[in-house]
N, C-alpha and C positions, 0 to 999 in steps of 0.2 A: 347767586346774588339776585337773580331776576325774582325769584320768590321773597326774598328779604325786602328788595325795594317795593314789590307788591304789598307786602304787609305793612310797611312803614307809611306807604300811600292811602291806604285804605283804613287802617286801625289806627284811629286816634289814642292819644294817651287817656281821654276821657273814657272811652269806649271800651278800652282794656281796663281802665280802673274799676268801672261798675261790674264789669264782668268778674273781674277777681274778687271785688268786694262783696258782691252779692253771694257768690259762690263759697267764699271763705267762711262766711258765718251758717250758711244754709246747709250746702251741700256736704261740706266738710264736717259738719256735726252729724249728719244723716250718717256717713261713714263711721265717724268716732263712737256714735252709739249702737251701730252694728257690733263693732268689735270690743267696745268697752267692758262686755260681760263675759269676754273669753278668759282673760288672765285672772282676775279674782273670782273665779267660779267656785272653787273650793270654800274660799273665805265666806262668802256670801253665804253657801249652803250652811255651814257651820254656824253663821249668825242666825240664819232661820232655825236651825234645829237648837241651839242654845236658848233662844227666845221661847219657842214651844216647849221645852223642858221648864224654864222658869214660868210660863204661865199654867201649864197643865200637870208639871210634875212628871211627865216621859215624854220621850222624843217620839220620831216616827221612823217608820222604815225607809230604806233607800228608795224605794219605788215613788213613795209618797213624795218624798223630799225632791226626787227628781220631776216629779209632775209640779211640784211649787216652784221650782227654779224654771221650768219650762214656760209655766205662766209668766213670771217675771220677764224671760227673753222676748216671748212672742206677744205680751202686752203693748211693746212697743210697736207692733203691727197695726194693733187694734186701734190706738190713738192715731197712727197714720191714717188708717181707713176713715175715721171721724174726720179729722182735719182734711182730708183730700174731697171730701162731700161739702165741705163749707167754702170751697174755692171760687165758685162760680158767683155766689153771694157776695162774698168779700171782694172780688175783683171789681164786681158792678158798683159797689159802696165806696170803697177806698181807692180802686186803682190798683194797677200792679204792684207799683213801687210803695203804696200806701200800705198795700195789705203785708209786706214784708216788712215794714216798720211797725205796724200796730201789733202784729203777732209776737214781737220779741218778748213781750212780758210772760209769755208762756214758758220761756227758756229760764228765766229768772226764777219763778215759782218752782219748775221742776228741780232745776239745780240746787235751790234750798232744801227741798224735801229729801233730795237722795244725800245731800251733804250733812244733813242733821240726823238721818234715820238710825244711825248706830246709837249716838248719844241719847236719842229719845227712846231706843229699844223697839223700834216700830218696823217690821219687815214690810208693813203696809205702805210705809212712805216711800220704800225703793219700788214698789209696784205702781202708786199712783204717780211717782215722779217719773217713770218710764212711759207711763200713759200719756202724761201730759207733754213730755218732750217728743213723744210720737205724734201727738197733735201737730204740732210746730212743724215737725218733719214733713208730715202729710200735706201741710200748706206749701212749704217752701219748695218741695220736689216736684209740686206742679206749677208753681208760680216762677221760679227762676228760670227754668227753660222757656217758659212762656214770655217773661220780659227780655230775656236775652235774644229769642228768636224774633221779637218784635225790634229790637233795637238796631238789630244787625244787618248791614248790606248782605243782599241775597247770595253774593258770591263768598262771604264769610259766615253764613248763617249755620253751616255745619261746623266750622272750626269754634266759633263762640259756643254753639250748641253742646259741644263735648267738654269746654270747659267745666262745667259741673261735674262731670263724671271723673275728671282729674282730681278735683278736690274731694271726692267722695273717696278715692284711692288714698289721697294724703290723709284724709280723717282716720281711715283704717290703719294707716302706717303709723301716724301719730299715736293711737292707742295701743298698737303693739309696742312701740317704742317705749311709750310711759308704762306698760304693763310689766317691762323687765323688773325683776326683782331688786336690781340697784337703783331703781328710780322710785316707782309708785307700786311696785309689785309684792310690798310686803302687807302683812295682814292689818297693821295700823292706818295704812294709807287708802283703802279701798273707796272709802266715803269721799275723800277728796278726788280721787280718781274719777268717781261718778259725776262730780259737781263741777268738774272744770269746764262745762259746757258755756259756763257764763262769762268767761273770759272773751273769747272772739265775738259773742252777742254784744258785749257792751262796746267793742270797736267798731262793728257794724252799726249799732245804733247812734253812735256819734257822726259817722261819715255818710251813710246813705241818703238821709234827708236832703243833703246838699246837691244830689244827683236829679236831674228831670225826669218826668214821668216818659213812659214808651210814647213816641210820635204817633205810631198807629192809634193807639189807644185814645190819645188827646183828639186826633182827627174824627176818628169812626165813632167813638162813643161820646165824647164831649162837644165833637164838631167845632174844634177850637182851632182854626187856622193858624193863628198867630203864635199860639203855644206850639204848634206841630212844628212850624218853621223854625221858633227857638230852638227847639229840642234837636231837631236835625242839625242847626248849626253846632250844638254842644256836641253831638255824637259823630259827625261826619268831618272829614278834612275838608279844605277849602276848593271844593268842587261843586259844579252845578247840582242842585237838589231837586230841579225842576221835574226831573224824569221820575223820581222817586215819589215826589207827592203827586205826580200825574197817575202812577202805579197805585197808589193807595186811593186815590179818587175814583178810579176805574172799579176797583174792588166794592169802594163805597156806593158806586152807581148800581153795580148788582145786589147791593143789600140794603137800597134805599127805603124799600117798603117792608123791610124784614126786621123784626125785632130780634133781640138775643133769644136763641131757643133753649128750653129747658131739656133736661135730659129726656123726659117722656117724648118730646117733640123729635129730638136728635133720633132716637130709635124709629120714630114712626116716619122719617124723612127718607124716602127710597133713593135720593140722590147721593147720600153719604153712607149707604148700605155696606159696601166693601170696606170704606175707610175704617167703619166701626168694627168690624170683623177684623181688620188688620190691628187696630189699636188692643183688642182684646187679645189677640195671639201673641203680639210681641211684647205686651207688658205681662201677660201670664207668664210666657215663656222665659222671660227675664228674671221672676223669682223662682219658677218652679225647674230652672236649670241646675239648682242645687248650690248656686253661689253662697246663699244665706246659711245654708248647712255648713258650708266651709268655714265662713266667718264667724258663725255662732259657736262652732264648736271644734274648731282648728285643733286645739289640745288634745280633746278627745279622739278626734280621729287619728292624730300621730301617735297617740298613746295606743291605740287600739292596732295600730301599723306595726308596733314593737321598738318605736323610737324611745330610747333610754331617757326618762323625765328631766333629768339634769340638762338635757340637750335640746328639748320641745320649744322652749321660749326663744331661743337663738336660732333654731331652725325656722321658726314663723317670722323672724323679724328681719334683722340687718342683713342675714345672709340667704335669705330665703323671700317669702312673699312680699314683704313690704316693699322691698325695692321693685321687684317684679310689677306689682301693682302700679306704680307711679310711672315706670318706663313705660309700660304697655298702654297706659292712659295718654301719655305724650305722644306715644307712635299714632295712636288712633285720631289724636286730635291734630295733628300736623299732616295727615294724610288723606282725611275725609274728603276736602276739598279736590284733592287729585284723584282718588281712586272713587268715591262716591259712598253712598249710605249702603248700598246692597252688598257689595264685597266685604265690607267690615261686618254686618250682620251675619252673612252666610259664612264667612270664614272663621268668625269668632265662636258662633254656635255649634259648627261643624268641629272644630278643634276640641271645644269643651266635651262634646259628646264623646268624643275618641278618648280624651282624658278620663271621663267617666267609666268608661269600660275598662280602661287600664287599671284604675283603682281595683274594679272588681277583680280582674284577673290576677294583680300584684298581690292583693289578700290572699285570694284562694292558693297561691303558689308558694307565700312567704313562709311556711312551714316546712317546705321542701328545699327552697332556693332562698339563702340568707340575704342575698344582695336586693331582693324584692321589695323589703321595706323601703328602700331609697327610692325604688321605682314609684312606690306609692307617694312618696314625698314629690317626686317630679311631676307627678299627675295631678296633683294639689296645686303646685306652681303653675302647670299648664292651664288648669280650670280658671285660675285667677287671672292669668295672662289673656287668654281667651276672652273673657268676660271683660276685663276693662279696656281692652283694644276696640270693641265696638257695642256689644249688648248692653253695657253698663250705661250709655249715653244717648246712643242712636233712638230706642224706642220713645224717650221723652221728645226728642228732636222732631221725630216722624209725627207723633201727635199733635204737634203744632202745626208742622207742613200741611198736613193732608187735609186740614179743615179751614174754612172762612172764618173771618172774624165774629161772624154771629154765632157759629157752631164751636168756636175754640174753648171757652171755657167749660160747656158740658162735656166736650171731648175729654178734656183734662180731668174732670171730675170723673168719668167711666174709667180712664187709664189708670187713674189713681186709686180708686175703688179695686180694679181687677189686680193691680199692683201689690197693693197693702194687704188684701185678703190672701193671695197667695204667699207673700211674705210670712203672714202670720202661720198659714198651714205648714209651712216648711219649718219654721222656728219651733212650733209646738209638736209636730208629729215626728221629726227626725230621730229624736232621741230614742222612741218607741219603734220606729222603722228599723233603725241600726239593729236595738236589741232583737228584734222578731225576724228580720230577713238577713241580718249580717252584712257580708260583702255584696250581696245581690242587690241591697238597697240602692246603688250607685247607678244600677241598669235603668233603674225608674227615671233619673235624671239624665240618663244617656238618651233615651227614648224620646223625652221632652226637646232636648237640644236639637237632635236630628229632625224631628218633625217641624220644628220652627225654621231651621235653615232651610227645609224642603218648601214650606209655605212662601219664605221671602224669595225664593230662587224662583218659582213658578208663578205666584200672585202679584207682588209688589213691584211697580216701575221704579225707576231712579228719579229723584227728586232734586239731585244737586243742581244748583243756580237757576231752577226754575221758580218764578213769582208765584205768589199763592194764588191768584186767579188761574193761570196755566194749570197748576197742579189740581185745582177744583174741577177745570174742564175737562183734563185727561181723565179724572176718575168717573166725570159725569158721564162720559161715552162709555165706560166700562159696564156704568149701571145703567145704561141706556136710558139716561135722564137728560133734559135739557138744562142749562143755567139760565136762567131769567136775567136779561140785562135791561133794568128799567132805568129811565134817564133820571138824573138827580132833579130835585126842585130847584127852582130859581135860585134860592140861597146858597144851594151848594154847587152851583156852577162857578166854581172859583177859578180864574185865570191867572197864571204867573208869567211874570217877565224876569229876564235875568238883571240881576243887581248885585255888582260886587261880588260875583261868583255864587251867590245864593238865590233863592227864590224870594219873590216878594209879591203881594197882592196889587193887583191893579184896581184901585177902588172904583173907578168908572164903570167896570165891566158888567157887574150886577144891574147897576141903572141903566145901562145902555141895552142889555137883554130884556129889561122889564119893558122898556119903550117899544122894542121890536115886535115884541109879543102882542103888547097891546096895538 
């Protein structure tokens, strides 16, 4: 009851609405596009082969076809990489919310290309469509956690920061359900299956522009105190916002003479050296943990484990991985503010490492022990559960928490770059790794998971309920650097008073300060 009361007290309907709406179309589509290519894989390969036969008079061998399909799967990550590199520029120009709204056009272009690819007899349209939808996912995967992290109260930053990870899991689950043979899993339906991404995008495009911009962005980038207070009134319950504005002004004071840094400046700044390493490790580990190999090639993994073909699609959806994804995501979301970031990361990666090792041993022994095939299935489910409970969302949350406002856009660019290049590597290399290394390929993922868990345990401090300034100071001491606290300019010395439970400007304060200084 106490927890429910706390949620009702601080999480307003408008705050929850914007969290769900931004994640619904952005993070959910990322999850959907991760899994959508799994079910119709054989149909798409047949379409590729038939098109090649029609164009050249002969088909291609299985290895070449696998290569082409691997490009189709992994080109999504290349698009995400390109999109993530544009985040800083777009956020500076359009704002955080504006970036989400402006980039929706990419989804309609991509959906149209994939939907009409078979009608036009063009495999290239699928590949280009996957690339374009990847660009959009690269943008949203960085911008949505940034947006939610900035509009959330500090004691609920973790909860709202993991909302996108829940929607990623929901997106994967929806793709698995729609991919059932009884729904859109038939050969004639795969173009529609790929192009359904336009539906949630249209809904978000209608609603998201009505929500205000991030208060932190309005104050620190636009220096608009009136718009900041208006946005805080929208996102907060009826309580005093004076302390929150003063906290943002304290951060602004430390950044008053610092412009938004570029990626190159970020890497050359000794005060954020450890934060950069942390972002590189957790984002690379998130993708190299093997989760995308599971999502991209679930059917192939279960087929290799000896699961009968007619049971695979049901094993991977309603009675298996799909439900576990959502349940684990919800557990992580509702426990992060109690247990913190570190336990979810350490526990999640450790459990994934154990399950990756379990897959290897079960595959090696299944020729001698028949029930080992079901151990393989359990380990796959375990990997997904371990991922969704923490590593699915905490790296994005950490990227936002570890940096000040001036460094945050570039930090998301770096994190996004590493995330997507690792995503591409797994999506492209895994089929060939599986063919060459067999069951031992999962030990690579095991090593990555154990390594990241150890790094988090020994290096990363807990950031739960800490203001951004305090987190920066904590890392500055570890980096043997000092944070410069320079005073605000006269026009930035904005004082607040209580009025109707909210903060309001005291118009005469600036003038009084001017007279005093003179």
